[in-house]
N, C-alpha and C positions, 0 to 999 in steps of 0.2 A: 402555444405560439411560439414562445423562443425557441424551444427545443426544435421546433420544424424547421425555424430560420437558419440552425446552424447548417453551415454546409463540411460534406465530409472531404478528409484529406485526399489529394489525389497524388499518386505516385507515379514517378517517370522515370523511362529507362535513358540510358546516354544520350541517346538521340532524339530525347524529349516525347516518345512514344508513351501514353499512359496504360501504366501497367496495374495490376493487382498487388494488394500489399503484401501475399505470399509470394510473390516474384519477385518484389522488390527487396524482401528480405532476404530471398534466395540468391539475388543479382549482388547484394552486398557483403555476403558471406563468401561469393566467391572471389569479389575484390581482395577482401582479407586475407584469405587463403593464398590468393596470387602474391601479395605483398610479401606475406610471412615466407612464400616459396622463393621468392626473388630474393628476401634476405638472406636466406639459408644457404642460397646458390651463392650469392657474395661472399657470407662468411667464409664457404667450403673454398671457395677461390683463394679469398684471403690466407686461408691456413694452408693449402696445398702449394701457395706463394712462398710462403715461409718456411715451409716444410723443405722446399727445393733450395730456398737460400740457405739454410742451415747445414743441409747437407752438401753445399756448395762448398759453404765455408769452412764445413768439418772436412770435406776432401782435401781443400786447399792446405787447411792446417796439418793434415796427416801428411800431404806431399813435403810441406815445407819442414814436417818432423823426421820424416824418411831422409830427406836429401841433406839434412843438417849432419855437419861434423863438429861433434859435440867438443867443446873447448873448455869445459869445467867439469872434467868428471872425477875429480879426485876432490869435489866438494858437495856432493849428496851421496846418499847411498844406505845399505843396510849394514850397521857396525856387526860385525862377529859376536858370537857370543861371548858375554863376561864369563870368563872362568880365572879372571885376576892374572891373565897372563903377564901383565905388564902396568908398569906404573909411569906415565911420563909429567905427572905434576901439573897437568892442565890448569889454569885459573877458569873457574866456574864463577858466574855471579848470578845474585838473587834478585828478582825482579824489583824486591822492596828496595835495592840499594840504590836504584838508579836514579840519579839526579842530574844537576847541570854538569856536574864535572865529566859523565860519561858522555856527551854530546860529541858527534865526529869521532867516536871510540870504536873500534871493533870489540866485542864481547863476545863470550860464549855462555848459552842458559841453556839448561836442561828442565824441560815443563811436559805438560801434557796436550796434545793438540786439541784443543776442545771444541773449535768448529773453524769451519774454512769459509769461506765465500769466493767462487769461482767467478772472476769478471769475465774472463776470456780464457784461451788457450795460452794466451801470453801476459796475463796479469792474474795473482791470486792473494787475497786477504787471509791472515790466520789468527786466531785467537790461541795464546799459549798461558796456560794456567802451571801456577806453581805454588802451591798449598793454598792461601787465600787471596793470592795476588793474580790479575791477568793483565796483559799485554796485548797490544797488536802488533804482528810482523806481516811486511809486504815483500812480494817477490814481482818481478818485471823483467820481461825478456829485454837483455841488452847483449849486443853483439860487440863488442870493442873494435874489431875488425871489420865492421861492416856500417859505411855511413849512413843507410837505409835502415839499421835494426838497432838503434839507441834510444834508450828510455830517458824518462827524466832524472835518472839518477845514473851515475858511472860504475854502479858495480855489474860485473858480469853475471849476466844467467842464460843459462841456454834452455832451447826448448824440451830439450832433455830433462833436464833438472826440473823444471815448473811441471812436466808431466810425473814426475818421481813424488814432487811434493802432492801434486792432485789427489795421487792414489794412496797417499798415507793413512790408512784407517783414523776415524777419529778415536781419539782417547791414548792414541800409542803412544808411547814415552820417546821425545825425539830430543836431540840436540841442536840448538840453533846458532849458527854462527854469524852475528848480527852488526849492522853499522847504526849506532845511536842517532836519531835525528827529532828535532821538534816539528811536530806535523804543525800544519797551517790552523787547524781548529783540535779543539780537544777530544779527543776520543772518548766519549762520554760510557761505551761500553764496557770498558775497561778500568780498572782501581789503578794501573799507572796509565794515567789520561794525557801527561804532559810530553809523553816521549813514544816514538815508534822504532821498531826495529826494522832496517831494512836487511833482507837475507841475503848473505853471502855463502852460506852453506848450511845444509839441513841433512841429518844422519837418525835414522831411527834406532834405538836403542832397546826397544820393547814394544812389538806389534801388538795390537789388539785384533785376537784371531777370531772372536763371534762377529757373523755377519750383520747382527744388529743390536743396538744399544737397548735396553730397557725402556728409556725416556732419555728427553733430552737436558742438559742442567739448565736450558732457559726455563722449561718448565718446570723442574723442580724447585728453581729459587725465585720463581715469580711469588710477589707478594699476596698475602691473602688481604682481600677487600675488607673483609670482617674478620675479629678476632674469635675463633671458635676454639671452643674448648673440648668438644668430644668429636671425632671425625668417625663416619661410618668405614664400617670394613670394606676393602677395597673390593670391588666387583671384577676390576680389570687386570688380575693377577700379571697378566703379560708385561702390563705397563701401557704407558700413554700412548694412544694410536696417532695425534696429532700433535704439534708442538702448541699449540695454544690450549691443551687439555690441562686441567690441574691435577696434578700427580699426587693421589692420596697418601696418605702416611703409611700405608699398611704395604702400597707398592713399594716406596721407599724402604721400609723395613726388610721387605723380603729381598730385597737387592740392596743391601746395607753395605757391605764392601764397596759397591760401587757410589753409593748415595754420599758414602762418608768423602767423596772427594769435593764435593762443592765445597764453594768458598765460604759459605756460610756455617756450615759444619766445622770447617776448619776452625773457623773465628770461635765457634760456640765450644767448642773443645779445647782451644787455646784458654778460652776464659776459665772452662771447669780447672784446667790445671792450675792456673791463677790463683783460684779459690784456696786449693788445697796448699799451694806455695805460700799465700798470704797466711793462712789459717796455722801453718807449721811455724812459720818464721816469728810470728806473734808469740806464740806459746812459748818457743823455745826462749825467747826473751824475756819471758816471763817467769822462768825456772821451771818450765814442764818437762817432763821427761815422756817421750814416746813410746807406746807399748804395744805389744802383739800379743793379742789373746785367743785361745782356742774358738774354733768356728763349729767344731763337734763338742757336743756338752752332751751331760749326763740329764739334765732336766730343763724344762722349759725357763728361759731366763725372764720372761714377762710374767710368768705364771697363767697363761690363757691358752687358749685350743688352738690359737693361730700359730703353729708350728710344725715344721717340717719335719717328719720321722724317718729317719733312715736306719739300717740295718748296721750293728755294728759287732761282727764276727757272731757270738752266742747270745747277744742282748740288743738293746734299744740305743740309740743316739737321736740327736737332734739338732739341727742346723741354728746355730745361736741367732736368736730374734735382736741381740743387740748384746754389746760387750758390758752391759751394766753390772751385773755380781762381780766381773773380775777387776773393774774398775774400782768398786768399792773395796774388794779385797787389796788392791794395790795401796789403797789409803790406809788400811789397819796395815799392811808392812811399812808404813810411816814413808813412802814415797812422796805424801803430800799433794803433789800437782801431776796428774797423769794425763795424757791424749793417745787416741787412737782413732787412723785413716783407716777403714776396712769393709769388708762386705756386709752385710746384714740383709737375714731372710725372713721374710713374712709370709705365712701359707694363709692369706687373705683372699678371697674370691673377688676381689673388687675389682671391675672393669670401669674404672673411672680415669678422668685424663692427671689424677696427681698420684696413683699408686702403683708401686711395683712390687713384683715377689722378691726381686734381689736389689737392693741399692746399696750404694756408697755413704757408710755413716761418718760423720765426723763427731767424735765423741771425745768430751773432757770431763774429768771429776777432780775436785779441789778441796783441801782441807781449809777451814775458815777459822778467824779467831773469836768473832763475838756472834755475827750476825750472817744469815746467806747473802744478804744484799752484797757483802764483799764480792759474792760470786758474782752476782748480776753485775755489778759497775764493770768486773772484767769482762764479761760477756759484752757491754754495752761499747767499751772500746775495743773490745776486738772486732764487733761490726762495722763501727765506723770507719777503723782503719780497712778493713776489706773493702768496704763501698768509696771509699776515698782513694784508696790505690787502683781499684779497677776503672775510676774514672779518669786518675791521672795517667795511668801507664798504658791502657789497653784500648785510648779512645778509636783506634784503626779497628781495631776487631768489633768495638761495639758499633761502629759506624757500618760497619759490614753487616751484620746481623740486623739492624735497623732497617736496613733497606729491603729486606724480606719481613720483617715483623717490626713494621712501623707505629710502636709503642710510644708512650712520652718517657721522657728519661727517667730513670729511678731517683728519686726524692728520699733524703733522708735527712735527719738533723742532727747538729753537732752535738748533742746530747739527747741521745735516744729518749723517744716518749715512753713514758713508764704508767699504765694505768691498772688499779685495782679491779679484779673481775667484776666486782659488785657496780663498778662505776661504769664499765664498758657494756653492761647490762641496760643501765639508764642509758647510756650515750645511745644505744640500739632505740631504745622506745623514744628517744628525744628526736632522733632522724626520722622516725615514723611520722611523729608530730610536723616536724619540718616540711616533710613532702604533702602531708594532706593540707596544710597551710599553704605551700606554693599552689597546690591544686584548687584550693578554697573549698575543700569539703572538711567534713567533723570525722567521717568514720572511714576505714577501708571499705566498708559495705557500699558507700556512696561513690567510691570509687570503680567498684564494679559494675553497679548501676550505670554510672556513666558510660563505661565501656558495652554496656548492654544497648544504652541508647545509642550509641554511636553504631554499633554492629546493624541496628536496624535501621538507622539513617542511611547506611552506606547502600543500603539496598535500593533507596530511592533514585530518582532521575537526579541527573549533577544539578539542573535547574532547582530541583525542590529541596536541596538537601541544607541542611541547618549552617550556617557559617560558624556560629558560635561553637556546636559540637565538633565542627571540622578544626578550629583552632584548639581545641581542648586534646582532640586526638593527637594533635600534632605536641602539646606540651607533654601528653602522657607517654607517647614515643620517645620523645628526648630524655624523660626521665627513666624510663625503663632502659634506655640504652646507656644512661648516664652510671645508672646503678646496679646494671648488669642483673637487672629482676627476670626473670623466667615467666613468672605469671604474678600480677598484684597478690593474689591469693596470698603470696609468701608473707607480705607485709603483716599479716593476720599473726602468723608463727613469731617474727619480731617482735609485736608489740606485748605479746602475750607471754615471752619468754620470762621464767622465774628466776630469782637469784640464784639458784642452785642448780640449775637445769644445765646440761654441757652445752656447748656451742657445736650445733648443726654446720654441714658445710655452706649453707644457704645465708644463715645469720652471721658466720665467720666474713663471708665475701661482703655483705652488707655492712657489717662492723666498719670493714677495711675502707668502704668507699664513705663512710661517716667520718672516719679518722682521717682520711686525707681532705675532705671537706674542711673539717674543724682544725686540722691540727697542721695541714700541709706536708704531709709525711707518707711515704709506703713503709715505713719499718717502725714497728712499735713492739712493744713487751706489755702482756698480761699478766700480773700477777695475783696470787691469793685465789686460786681454784678451789671449788668444792672439793673436798676431799674422797666423797663417795664416786668422783670421776677419776681417781688417779691411780696409779698402782699401789701395791701393798706397803711397801718400802718409801712410801712419802711420809715426811713430818707433819704432825697436823697442828693449825694455827693454835698457839697458845692463849690468844687473847678472844678471837672469835669462833663460837664453837661452829662445826660443820664446814670450815674453810680449811685450807692446807698451805703450808709453805711451798707452793708449786708455781710454776709459770711455763706460758708458751710465748715465743718469739713470732711475728707474723710479716710477710713480705706481700704487697698488694693484696690484703685482706685473705692470705691463705696461711696454715702454719707450716714453719718449716724447722722449729726446734719445740722440743718437749723438757723441762728439767723439773728438779726440786731439791729442796734440801733433803737427806735421807735420812731414815730412822738409823742411829745408831747405836743404840742402846739393845741388847741383846733380847732381854724380855718383853720390850714393846715391840720389837720387830716379830719375835715369835707369835706373837698375840694378833697382831695385824695382818699375818700371814693365814691364820685361821681364821680371821673374820671375813679374809676374802676369797676364801676357799680353797688357799693353796695348803697342798698337804705337806708338812714340814721336812717329813722324811725323804721327800724328792729334794729338796734343798739343803739338806744337812751341811753340805761343805760350805755352802755359803752363810747359813747361821753360824756356824762353828768359827768364822773368821772374825766375828764380834766377840768372843768371849774374852779375849785379851785385853780390852780397850782400844776404842778405836776415837779418831778426833772427828768433831762435828765436821761434815763435809756437804757439799753439793755439785751438780753437775749436770750434764743435761746431752741429748743427741740431736745432731742436726742434719738432714738429708741434702747431700750435696747435690743430687739432681733437680731437686725442689729448688734450691737458690737459684740455680743456673735458669731453670723453666721461669720463675717468677722475675728473675732480674731483667729478663729479657722479654718477658710476656709470651713466652712461645707458646703457650695453649695446651701443652700436653709434656706431659714428665718424660716420656720416652723419646722424645726429639732430644733432651739432655743426657741421654743413656748412651753409652757406645752401642751395646749390644743387650737390648732391652728383655726383661724378662718379667710377664704379666701372666694370667691364669690360662690365656691361651697360646702363648708364644715361648719355646724353647729352642729355638733357632732362628738366625745364625747364630 
């Protein structure tokens, strides 16, 4: 009965006449289409009105331009090709030099036209770049002979001059003659933020000839939202299509000369040069001699298979895997303390974030009197000096890099942390226990079970989901990010590591997080590695069987240096080579160097690019190599 009492809905047209539902829906659709058509017509009319206004404005500007008698013809233009025709001793100012003493002064600056913002045919803003510095320049139309054509500054600038500047291709090398002023607001987009150059003159020194740049510098220097260690190969080899597209590493490397112009790259490689300079100066002050050893050698210097073989006239030669043998020969020659900065070649088919087939090695070798820890003490002082000088003398460059790669400042101790390998293994396992306690579980399997429960819970509707599991997921995600854990299964590898196992890459990183939490440092040393995982020339530990007098150094949980006390007894060295599968005949020249008595000695090899990568948290060692070489890249 209730259903029968229900009344059907009545549909009416605009005049109040009753119509069917189908007619009503058809009428509604027609109204919507009419509204849509009206709005489209209005938009088209606005667009046409705007087009006509712009055309009229452009026509007026063209008329003004054509009618103008240029009054600053000598203050802009293309300079003749520099063939060293003359030398006028002009004074050029560096952007970094500009301070309050330059305000209201006219200076000349040479730099790259990084960007321009055309406000109108009478006003343009430019970004001028000079290595790792940028500054804003502005030019405004101002005719001092016309009361109706004066700008807010007194600097003459004709329409012809502004048109010329407008047409200079981006990335051209230009000279700007500018009047230094303090803008009302800081120029946040430039490194020189407290000053601005009002353009009095603009001259092109070298013009960009390509019609399109590979990508914009704004895109290339945009910060990564998340720290990424591995980047996929770029699918857009031609470069970014839009300014807001993230330019991949592969695209940058394919256009490396262009890419190296960014202020971030200039800062990175100034720091890299500083690392070499500090390394060299410190060792010089400690009585070391810089040496230069052969890179074409007759046998593999590390005794392994990862070596590049080259044809050498009628025989074979190899690219040096390290200057190891020659450093030790120099100790045998009584040089006592030697170092080298030079190329190192590794034929390892490793496509990881930290491997290169050619890198720069910072190597040293040192005779000691009683104990190889004398060398470790020197290394300790070397790295503390390095990190201290970078922090104190290169704060500007560090700040530039951190804008694109915003990782925490590098932390180190005044006396570097030194752990024995077996103690590091214990710390690794203790950290797994710490994480389990933090989560409130007894085993890694319990964590994996929680993840499975969370996955099932997330399939449910929001109102039916477990609040406790949601909170647990937040905690697990936080720990995963904090410890850089790819998969919680990796914790099993950490807790099952044996005292004589080698450190895997995952365990290295995990140990780095544990060290940072417990000891508050990003730099530390591991001493007394298992003998089985070290090269044949490593001296064994006389007190603990199975261990050796060897060490590795780490930054942010990744190895940057490997070293050891070397075997200096010829019989023991020969025996160790055979035990490691190295044919003594292939290294006879090296073995012979120990036949006349050699001082006890130790040393190590440091990867320059790794130091820079890890200091800044760049995520990819190729970012710290000018022209990187890996298994897939031989150019540019």
